[in-house]
C-alpha positions as CSV (number, residue, x, y, z in Angstrom):
1,M,-23.3,-19.5,4.9
2,D,-26.9,-18.4,4.7
3,H,-25.8,-14.8,5.2
4,A,-24.1,-14.7,1.8
5,K,-26.2,-12.8,-0.8
6,P,-26.0,-12.4,-4.6
7,L,-24.2,-9.4,-6.0
8,P,-26.1,-6.1,-6.1
9,A,-27.7,-5.3,-9.5
10,Y,-25.3,-2.4,-10.3
11,L,-22.2,-4.7,-10.0
12,L,-23.8,-7.4,-12.1
13,T,-24.5,-4.8,-14.8
14,R,-20.9,-3.5,-14.7
15,Y,-19.5,-7.1,-14.9
16,H,-21.6,-8.0,-17.9
17,G,-20.5,-4.7,-19.6
18,W,-16.8,-5.5,-18.9
19,K,-17.2,-9.1,-20.2
20,A,-18.8,-7.9,-23.4
21,T,-16.2,-5.1,-24.0
22,G,-13.0,-5.1,-21.9
23,Y,-12.7,-8.8,-21.8
24,A,-14.0,-9.5,-25.3
25,D,-11.5,-7.0,-26.8
26,N,-8.6,-8.6,-25.0
27,K,-9.5,-12.2,-24.7
28,S,-6.2,-13.6,-25.9
29,W,-4.3,-11.5,-23.3
30,Y,-6.5,-12.8,-20.5
31,R,-6.1,-16.4,-21.6
32,R,-2.3,-15.9,-21.9
33,L,-2.3,-14.7,-18.3
34,A,-4.3,-17.7,-17.2
35,T,-2.1,-20.3,-18.9
36,E,1.4,-18.7,-18.5
37,G,0.9,-17.3,-15.1
38,Q,1.9,-13.8,-13.7
39,R,5.2,-12.2,-14.2
40,P,4.8,-8.7,-12.6
41,R,8.0,-6.6,-12.5
42,A,6.8,-4.6,-9.5
43,M,4.9,-5.0,-6.2
44,V,2.9,-2.0,-5.0
45,I,1.9,-1.7,-1.3
46,S,-0.9,0.9,-1.2
47,C,-3.7,2.0,1.1
48,C,-7.2,0.4,1.0
49,D,-8.6,3.8,0.4
50,S,-11.0,3.6,-2.6
51,R,-9.7,6.8,-4.0
52,V,-6.2,5.4,-4.6
53,H,-6.2,3.5,-7.9
54,V,-2.7,2.3,-8.6
55,T,-3.4,0.8,-12.0
56,S,-5.0,4.1,-13.2
57,I,-2.1,6.2,-11.9
58,F,0.4,4.2,-13.9
59,G,-1.8,3.1,-16.8
60,A,-1.1,-0.5,-15.9
61,D,-2.9,-3.6,-17.3
62,Q,-3.7,-6.9,-15.6
63,G,-0.5,-8.8,-14.8
64,E,1.8,-5.8,-14.5
65,F,1.6,-5.1,-10.7
66,F,1.4,-7.4,-7.8
67,I,-0.7,-5.3,-5.5
68,H,-1.2,-5.5,-1.7
69,R,-3.5,-3.0,0.1
70,N,-3.9,-2.3,3.7
71,I,-4.8,0.5,6.1
72,A,-2.3,3.4,5.6
73,N,0.0,1.4,3.3
74,L,2.0,0.1,6.3
75,V,4.5,-2.7,6.4
76,P,5.2,-4.1,9.9
77,P,8.7,-5.2,11.0
78,C,9.7,-8.8,10.3
79,E,8.2,-10.9,13.1
80,P,8.5,-14.7,12.3
81,D,6.4,-15.7,15.3
82,G,4.2,-18.2,13.6
83,Q,1.1,-15.9,13.7
84,H,-1.0,-14.6,10.9
85,H,0.8,-11.8,8.9
86,G,-1.0,-10.9,5.7
87,T,1.2,-8.0,4.6
88,S,4.4,-9.9,5.4
89,A,3.1,-12.9,3.4
90,A,2.4,-10.8,0.4
91,V,5.9,-9.3,0.5
92,E,7.4,-12.7,0.9
93,Y,5.5,-14.1,-2.1
94,A,6.4,-11.1,-4.3
95,V,10.1,-11.1,-3.4
96,R,10.8,-14.8,-3.1
97,V,8.4,-16.4,-5.5
98,L,7.6,-13.8,-8.2
99,N,11.1,-12.2,-8.0
100,V,9.8,-8.7,-8.6
101,A,12.5,-6.1,-9.4
102,H,10.8,-3.2,-7.7
103,L,8.9,-2.8,-4.5
104,I,6.8,0.4,-4.3
105,V,5.1,1.9,-1.2
106,L,2.5,4.4,-2.2
107,G,1.0,6.8,0.4
108,H,-1.6,9.4,-0.3
109,S,-3.2,12.6,0.9
110,S,-6.2,12.6,3.3
111,C,-5.3,9.2,4.6
112,G,-7.7,8.2,7.3
113,G,-5.4,5.6,8.8
114,A,-2.5,8.1,9.2
115,K,-4.9,10.7,10.6
116,G,-6.4,8.2,13.0
117,C,-2.9,7.4,14.4
118,L,-2.3,11.2,14.8
119,E,-5.5,11.6,16.7
120,M,-4.6,8.6,18.9
121,C,-1.2,10.0,19.6
122,K,-2.9,13.3,20.7
123,G,-5.3,11.5,23.0
124,N,-8.3,12.2,20.9
125,A,-9.2,8.7,19.7
126,P,-10.1,6.5,22.7
127,E,-11.9,4.1,20.4
128,L,-8.6,3.4,18.6
129,E,-6.8,2.9,21.9
130,A,-9.1,0.0,22.8
131,K,-7.4,-3.4,22.7
132,D,-10.1,-4.8,20.4
133,S,-9.6,-2.1,17.7
134,F,-7.9,-3.9,14.8
135,V,-7.3,-0.5,13.1
136,G,-5.8,1.0,16.2
137,R,-3.4,-1.9,16.8
138,W,-2.4,-1.8,13.1
139,V,-1.6,1.9,12.9
140,D,0.5,1.5,16.1
141,I,3.2,0.7,13.6
142,L,3.3,4.4,12.7
143,R,3.0,5.7,16.3
144,P,6.8,6.0,16.9
145,K,6.9,8.7,14.2
146,Y,4.6,11.1,15.9
147,G,7.6,12.9,17.5
148,E,8.7,13.9,14.0
149,V,5.5,15.9,13.4
150,A,4.3,16.8,16.9
151,D,5.6,20.4,16.6
152,I,4.1,21.2,13.2
153,E,1.3,23.7,13.9
154,D,-0.5,23.7,10.6
155,E,-2.8,20.7,10.8
156,Q,-3.0,19.9,7.1
157,E,0.8,20.0,6.8
158,Q,1.2,17.8,9.9
159,E,-1.1,15.2,8.4
160,R,0.7,15.3,5.1
161,Q,4.1,14.9,6.7
162,F,2.7,12.0,8.8
163,E,1.4,10.3,5.7
164,K,4.9,10.5,4.2
165,H,6.3,9.1,7.4
166,A,4.0,6.1,6.9
167,V,5.7,5.5,3.6
168,M,9.2,5.8,5.2
169,T,8.2,3.6,8.1
170,S,7.2,0.9,5.6
171,L,10.5,1.2,3.7
172,E,12.5,1.0,6.9
173,N,10.5,-2.1,8.0
174,L,10.9,-3.8,4.7
175,M,14.7,-3.9,5.3
176,T,14.1,-5.9,8.4
177,F,13.1,-8.9,6.2
178,P,16.4,-10.8,5.6
179,W,15.5,-11.8,2.0
180,V,14.5,-8.2,1.1
181,N,17.6,-6.8,2.7
182,E,19.8,-9.4,0.8
183,K,18.2,-8.6,-2.6
184,V,18.4,-4.8,-2.1
185,T,22.1,-5.1,-1.0
186,N,22.8,-7.3,-4.1
187,G,21.1,-4.9,-6.5
188,E,18.4,-7.4,-7.4
189,L,15.5,-5.4,-5.8
190,S,14.9,-1.7,-5.5
191,L,12.6,0.0,-3.0
192,H,10.6,3.1,-3.9
193,G,8.6,5.5,-1.7
194,L,5.8,7.5,-3.3
195,W,3.1,9.8,-2.1
196,T,0.1,11.0,-4.3
197,D,-2.1,14.0,-3.9
198,I,-5.6,12.7,-4.7
199,G,-7.2,16.1,-5.5
200,E,-4.3,17.4,-7.6
201,G,-3.2,14.2,-9.2
202,G,0.3,14.9,-8.1
203,L,3.0,12.3,-7.4
204,E,6.1,12.7,-5.2
205,Y,9.0,10.3,-4.6
206,F,11.4,10.1,-1.7
207,C,14.8,11.3,-2.8
208,P,17.6,9.9,-0.6
209,E,20.0,12.6,-1.7
210,A,17.7,15.4,-0.6
211,G,16.3,13.5,2.3
212,K,12.7,14.4,1.4
213,F,9.9,13.8,-1.0
214,Q,10.1,15.6,-4.3
215,P,7.7,15.9,-7.3
216,V,8.4,13.3,-10.1
């Protein structure tokens, strides 16, 4: 592992600042988390995008959310094929081990993953079509929803609607996991679809009665 290097100076400075303030001021809370374990009430599946900061949006502290991030906040359908499934493993742990009461899928504006899938569907992203593109094969999960937005002429609106379809796709796929389906049916687990506008700080939720996303 000769290629592993020490942290850059700016991160070391930030760490020492946090240890001297944020940690020092809440030492008992951190030690309680370490000894008693985690008991999050909710799991959040969000995008890897650095602009999406779930704990800031909800003012959450350590231990409150079980968070999984991936490209375009996608959940694949249940595929128990013995292969590597990081997102499915995270969902399994949250639902079956931590027994979270809420499972939240959080999409966002200007999502590069959703846009990449759009461009691929339009034939404008051959690099994503390549078999060795991990991003391309991942966002293939969203590809079936292209028909829902193909006729939207306004490009920005098309992207926003596709981002929201990414959230809905994940909610649909979550129900293909038998232990998610069972807990939702029994009222032990609730699913939530959210979309946030990064620039405006807005937050929308999917309303089943209206069949669309609405402001919170």
